[in-house]
C-alpha positions in Angstrom: 83.6 -46.9 23.3 87.1 -48.5 24.0 90.0 -49.3 21.6 93.2 -51.4 22.0 96.2 -50.9 19.3 98.4 -54.1 17.8 101.8 -54.0 17.4 101.8 -53.2 13.7 99.9 -49.7 15.1 96.3 -50.6 14.1 93.7 -49.0 16.7 90.9 -51.5 17.2 87.5 -50.0 18.2 85.8 -52.2 20.8 82.0 -52.5 20.3 79.7 -54.6 22.3 76.2 -55.1 20.9 73.7 -57.4 19.7 75.4 -58.1 16.7 79.0 -58.5 18.7 77.5 -60.8 20.7 75.7 -63.0 17.9 78.7 -63.1 16.1 81.2 -64.0 19.1 78.4 -67.0 19.6 78.7 -68.0 15.9 82.4 -67.6 15.7 83.7 -69.3 19.0 80.8 -70.6 20.8 81.3 -67.9 23.7 78.5 -65.5 24.6 80.4 -62.6 25.8 77.3 -61.4 28.1 78.2 -65.0 30.1 81.6 -63.5 31.2 80.3 -62.4 34.6 77.9 -65.4 35.1 80.5 -66.9 37.6 83.9 -66.3 38.9 85.2 -69.3 37.1 84.0 -68.2 33.9 85.9 -65.1 34.0 89.2 -66.8 35.3 88.6 -69.6 32.7 88.3 -67.1 29.7 91.4 -65.5 30.4 93.1 -68.3 31.5 93.8 -69.1 27.6 95.4 -66.2 25.5 94.7 -68.0 22.1 91.1 -68.1 22.6 90.9 -64.8 24.0 92.4 -63.3 20.7 90.1 -65.5 18.8 87.2 -64.1 20.7 88.6 -60.7 20.3 88.9 -61.0 16.5 85.2 -62.1 15.9 84.6 -58.6 18.2 86.8 -56.6 15.8 86.1 -58.7 12.6 83.8 -56.0 10.5 87.4 -53.8 11.0 89.5 -56.5 10.2 87.5 -57.7 6.9 87.3 -53.7 5.8 91.1 -53.8 6.2 91.4 -56.9 4.6 93.1 -58.6 7.7 93.0 -62.2 8.3 93.0 -63.6 11.5 96.7 -64.8 11.0 97.3 -61.0 10.0 95.6 -59.8 13.4 97.2 -62.5 15.7 100.7 -62.0 14.4 99.9 -58.2 15.5 99.2 -59.4 19.1 101.9 -59.8 22.1 101.4 -59.6 25.7 100.8 -55.9 25.9 98.3 -56.2 23.6 96.5 -58.6 25.2 96.8 -56.8 28.6 94.9 -53.4 26.8 92.4 -55.3 24.9 91.6 -57.2 28.0 90.6 -53.9 29.7 88.6 -52.7 26.5 86.6 -55.7 25.9 85.6 -56.1 29.6 84.7 -52.3 30.0 82.7 -52.5 26.9 81.0 -55.9 28.0 79.8 -53.9 31.4 78.6 -51.2 29.7 76.4 -53.1 27.5 74.2 -53.6 30.4 71.7 -51.4 31.9 71.8 -50.2 35.3 71.9 -51.8 38.5 73.6 -55.0 36.4 76.4 -52.4 35.0 77.1 -51.3 38.3 77.3 -54.5 39.9 79.4 -55.8 37.1 81.9 -52.9 37.0 82.3 -53.5 41.0 83.0 -57.2 39.9 85.5 -56.1 37.4 87.3 -53.7 39.5 87.5 -56.3 42.4 88.8 -58.9 39.7 91.4 -56.5 38.4 92.5 -55.9 42.2 92.7 -59.2 42.5 94.6 -60.2 39.4 97.3 -56.8 40.0 98.1 -58.3 43.4 98.6 -61.9 42.6 100.7 -60.5 39.1 102.8 -58.3 42.1 103.1 -61.5 44.3 104.7 -63.7 41.3 106.8 -61.1 40.2 108.3 -60.5 43.9 108.8 -64.2 44.2 110.5 -64.5 40.7 112.7 -61.8 41.6 113.5 -63.9 45.1 114.2 -67.1 43.4 116.4 -65.3 40.9 118.4 -63.7 43.5 118.5 -66.8 45.9 119.7 -69.0 42.5 123.5 -69.8 42.3 123.6 -69.8 38.4 127.3 -70.4 38.8 126.8 -73.9 40.7 124.4 -74.7 38.3 126.3 -73.8 35.2 129.3 -75.8 36.8 127.2 -79.0 37.4 125.8 -78.7 33.7 129.6 -78.4 32.2 130.6 -81.5 34.5 127.7 -83.4 33.5 128.0 -83.2 30.0 131.9 -83.6 30.0 131.5 -86.9 32.0 128.9 -87.9 29.4 130.8 -86.9 26.1 131.9 -89.8 23.8 135.6 -88.5 24.1 135.6 -89.6 28.0 133.6 -93.0 27.0 137.3 -94.2 25.1 
């Protein structure tokens, strides 16, 4: 069983069984076992952080209810780092739900997806760093200051 922690220090156990799958379908319309149905499905699911967190809450809802936490309480404890850990935990548990050979194939798909994701994130960071280094912030600031000074009411008089 995998787990993740929210920013308030709460550890949430990710359990994927038939009850979890039904609860997610009822709460969000998403069938967890369909995540790996196609490349587009998994990409689409993780493209929307809010939707992912709603599904995640559905997965841990029995724990949240026992702790007296609402969806808003849960969401307030989630940031990008939490999402990253929760994604890993949820995907691993969904994969473990299945029997072999499907489990092995899903884990292979998951490893390939994660490698591609990591590569794209690294490339994106490198491209952003390059843009930052190449940007002449002094010139941009001068242009902004000159533009706002020329459009001020004092200059119009």
